[in-house]
Structures are given as structure tokens and as C-alpha cells.
N, C-alpha and C positions, 0 to 999 in steps of 0.2 A: 504494500500500500504506500503510495507516494502522496505526501501532503504538501501543498503550496501555501497553506494557511497556518500561521503560527500563534495567533492570539485570538481570544474570544472571551465572551462574558459581558458583564459579571454574572456568575451563577451563585446560587445559595449552596455552597459547599458544606457538607455536614461538619467538618472539623474547623473550618476557618470562616464560615459564614460568607459574606459577599466578597468574591475574589475575581480578578481577571486570571484567566488560564493562559499560561505560556507553554507551548509545545516546542521544544528545541530540536526535534527530529523530523526528517522528511519521510522516514519509514520506521516501522516497528523495530526497536532496537533494545534488546534486553539480554541479560545473562541468566534469567530465569524463564521458565515456561510454566507458570503456575496453573494448576488445574482450574482454579476459580477465576482466571483472568478473563475479563470481558473482551479483550482484543483478539482472542483466539490464538491461532498458530503464530509463533514468533518466527520471523523469517531471517533475522540477522542478529548478531551478538556483539558487533563492534561498530563504532561510528567514526568514519574518517573525518579529518579536519577539512571543512569547506568554508573558507573565508566568505565566499559568496552567500552561503546559507546564513552565516552570522549577520552579514550585512542586511540580508532580506528580513531577518527576524527583527533587527533593530529598526529598520525602516517601517515595518508593519506596526511595531509597538508605538513608535513615534506618531505615526498617522492615526492609530486607533485611540491613543490617549489624547492626542490633539483634538480629535473629533468629540470624544465622549467624556473626557476628563477623569479625575480620580475621586471625586466627592462620594460616589456611590460604592466605593470598594474599601475594604479594611486591609487588604494585602494583595500582593501579586504572587501567584503560585506557579512555580516551575514544576509541572507534573506532566511529562510528555507521554507519548505512546511507547513506553518502555522505561528503562532505568536511566535517569538523567545524568548520573555520575559517569556514564560511559562516553559522554560528549567531551572531547578535549577542549572545546570552546567554552565550557561552563564557567571557568573563572572570569573570562572576559564578559560573558553575558551577565553574570552576577554583578560585576562592577557597573555595567551599563544600567541594569535594572535599579540598583541602589541610588542612582543619580536622580530618580524621581521622588525620593524622600518618603516612600511608602514601604512598610515592612515587606521583605521578600521571603517567601516560604518555599520549601522543597519537600517532595515526597520521595523517599528512597527505600529500596529493599534492605539496605544496611550491609550488603555483602562486601562492600569495599571500604567499610570503616577500618578494616585491618591495614589498609594502606595509609601511610603517614600523610601523603599528599592530599588524599581525599578527606582524611580526618581533619586536617587543618582547614581545608576548603569549606567543609560543612559548618565549621565553627563561625564562619563569616556570615551565614544566613541568620535572619532574625527568628525564624521558626523552622524547625526540622522535625518532620514526621518520619519515623522509622517503622517499617513492617517488622513485627516480632511475633511469629506464630508458634515457635517451638524451639527447644534446645536439642531435640533429638535429630541426629543426622539421617536416620532412616525416614523420618517424616519429611524432612526437608527434601531428600532425594525423590520421594514419591509424590509429595504434594506440590513442592515448588520447582522441582526438576531443574536444578542449576546445570549449566554446561561448564562450570568451573569447579575445582576442588575447594570445598569449604570446611572450615573448622568452627562449628557452632559455639564452642566454648571460647574460642579466641574472639569471635564476633561479640559475644556476650561481655567478655572482659573489656573490650574496647568501647562497648556501649556504656558500661559503668564508668569507665575513665572519661568518656566524652561528656557524660552528664556532670561529672565533678568539675570539669574545666570549662564547660560551655556556659555562656552568659545569656543566651537567648532562651526560647521556649522549646522544650523537647517533648514531643508527643509520641506515644507508641500506638500503632494500629495493629490490633490482634484479630486475625481472621480465623474463625472457628468453623471447622468443616467436619461433617458427619463421617465417622470412621477413620479419621486421621489424627486429630489432636483434641478430641472431645472426651477422652477417657479420663477418669478421675485422677489417676496418677500423673497424667500429662498436665492436667489443669493445676494440680497442686505444685508441680515443678515450675510451671509458668508463673503462678502467683508469687512464689518465693523469689523468682528472678526479677519480676517487676518491682517487688518490694525493695530489693537491693538497688535496682536502677533508680527508683524514685523519680519518675518523669513528672512533668507538669500536668499531663493528662494522659489517660488511657482511653482508647476508643475500641469498643468491642464490636466486631463486624461479622457478618455472615454472608454467604453467597446467595442472596435472595434475587439476583439478577441473572440473565442468560450468560452462560459460559461454556466454552468448548469442552472442558473436561468433565462436565456433568456433576461438578461439585455441588453439594446440597447443604442446607443449614444443619447444624449439629442436633443431636438428639434432645428431646424435651428435658428441660431442667439444667442444661449446660450453661446457658447465659445467666440464669438466676444464681447458679452456684458460684461462678467466678465473679459475678458482679457483687454479690453480697460479701464475699471475702475480701475483694479488693477495696471496697468502700469502708471496711473497718479501719484500714490504715491510710486510705486515700479519700476521705469524705469530700464530696463535691468535685472530685477530679476524675471520675469515671463516667463515660457516656456510652450508651448503646446506639449504634447506627442502624436504624431500621427503615431508612428511606434513602432514595437516590438523590443526587444533587438536582435541585429544581432549576429548570432552565429560565430563571428570571433574568431578563436581559435589559439593557438600557433602552428605554422607549424611543431614544433618538436614533437607534440603529437604522441606517439607510436601507439596508437590504435584510429584512428579518428572515427571509427564506434561506439566504446564504448562511446567515448566522445559525439558523436552526440545523442545517445540514452539518455544519462544522461541529456544533455541540453534540449531535447524534453520532459523530465519529469518535469523539474522545470520551463520551459518557452515555450509557444507556439511559433512557427515560421512559416512563410509563405513558401509555396512550392518554391517560387523564392529564398528565403534566404537559404533554404536547398540545392538547386542546387548550389548556389555560394559556400557554405561550402564544398560540395563534390569536386567541381572543384579545390578548393584550395589545396586539397590533391591528385590531379591527378586522381580522380575517375570519372567514367561515371555517371553523375547526375541521369538520368532516370533509368538506370539499377540498380544503388545502391539503390535508393528509392524503386523501385519495389521489390527488394530482401528483404529489411527490412519489407515491407508490407507483403510479402509472408511468412516470418518467424514469423510474428505476433509481431514484436517489436514496430512498429508504425502504425498509421492509418492516413488517410486523412479525415479531418473534414471540411465541408463547412459551412461558417458563413458569413452572409450578401453576399457580392459579391466576396469573396476570399476563397482560399483553404489553410488550415493549416496542418502542420505535427505535430502530438502529439503522445507521447508515448502511447502505447496500454492501459496500466494500467490506464492512465488518461482519454483517449478517451472514455472508457467504462462508465465512470461516467457522461459524458456529454450527453449521449443518453437516 
């Protein structure tokens, strides 16, 4: 999948609220192939340095913010179609984004925290969200499917160290999946590790959206078990994510359809949310969605008991 669009939003992101999304990749680039990933099959695992791409990102950001401003956003989130730390241009991009005077956040799988250069780079962000699903290598290999050799204990050690040295906000995102990391002993180990790390916030997540690996929410009682135990030593710092980012965008958007297609590429959304988005711009919800489906821009994907609108290029990977 090739993307020529690198900025969008604002969306109501569950962890950070109103944010602009920055995607720093032209194609899906990750060193994991998580079963619960919305993006489906990952085609590449490295990102070459393209100065032209960096220039295009900066130009698009400048144009976008110039048109729509920063009043409606709380932060700028670098969360691409993949793992952002694989981009050699990331330090330059971060420096550029900080010039706007808005907190800059990043979402990472944490696999490269063991590298001194990445460790130091992440400390320069205002908000860092790290995926933290398990300490067991067998679970990582089967659930996250990395294409690199990992040492979970070393990642954990560096995460503890990072928390002690970091002056920004550290969030942990825990994805709980049926049959992988929802066993009682796994949860207890995870709880103990989180207590030691002591992040600013923990977000408990489940794969309630379409994904290629068929990952499903954990067994009944899992979320309540880990939530109740975490909140004993982290009161008011644990949240359950049970909704997708809502595609609330700036009403000044010149082309709401182009914006919608972009958002459906980087985040799934329910049909209900899609309808609300179209209404915001005075468009007929059903007619607009039907036309986008007819043109082949998006598809409806059924997952569990709901229907989701997903960009066609992503939907094909999920079947």
C-alpha cells in the first residue's frame, strides 16, 4: 500500500483525545506482524531514507496546519502504518514537529528501546505510548510475530530505566487477546511488571475491530480482573479502551470525502461513526457511503456483531 497523504484529523483518539495524525511512511513498515493489527499483512520491515518523503511530509503538515490551525488539537501524534522508530528520518521530523509548540506524541511497539539511539530519541517526545502485552517470548512470537530476535526481559529492563529518566508522559497500551495473554498467571506477571514500571497511565485494549489474524477479545472476566488490581496501586490512571477513534474532523476541511478516505486507511471506524462524520458536513450519510463503496474507495467489513468502514486497500488484506 502506497500513501501520498501524511497528515489528517483531528480525531478523538482514545489515549490523547483531539490529535492530528502524522503518518511518516509511504507503505506499511513494521518489525512486527501482530495478529490483532488492523493493517493486515505487513509487506516491509525497513524504511529507506527518502529526503523527498520528509520534504513532502513537512510541506503537507505546513499546509494543513496553515489551513486549519492548532486550536482544536491537544497534541500531534506520530502513529504511522507501522513502527515509527524504523524511519531514519524520525529525529528530523520530530524536530520539525516541535517547532509548532504543540506536544508531540508517538506510539511505538517498544522493540527498539534496547537501542541506545532510539532510547535517547524517544526521551525527546512529550508523550510516549509503548505497547506492552506480555513478558513471555512464546506469546510475543505467536501473537506479535516479530521478524527480529527479541529479549522481553531486556525490553522490560529498558522500559523501567526509561520511565526513571524520562521527563514526559509515559503510557502503556496493553492488548489482551483470547488464548494468548489472558491466562491468570500471565495477567499477574503483567500486573507486577506494570507496577514496577509505574507509567503515567495504562490503557487496556482488546481487538474489538477487524483484523487479519482473527484475534478476539479475551475471555469474560479478564478486563475486570486486571483493571481492579491495577487500580489498587494506580487509582485514576487506568483506562479501558472500548471504542475506536471517532472521526471528528475540522469542519473547515475543504474536501471531507478525501479526509474520510484517509482516516479509513489509518483507523477503522464503525458505520455509525461514518454516518455522524458525513452529517457533520451536511452530506447524506447513506448515499455518501454507498457512493464510496460503488467507487471502490471503501468497503464494509463485518466483525463480531458490528459493521466497519475500511479503506478498500486495507479491507482486501483482511479477507
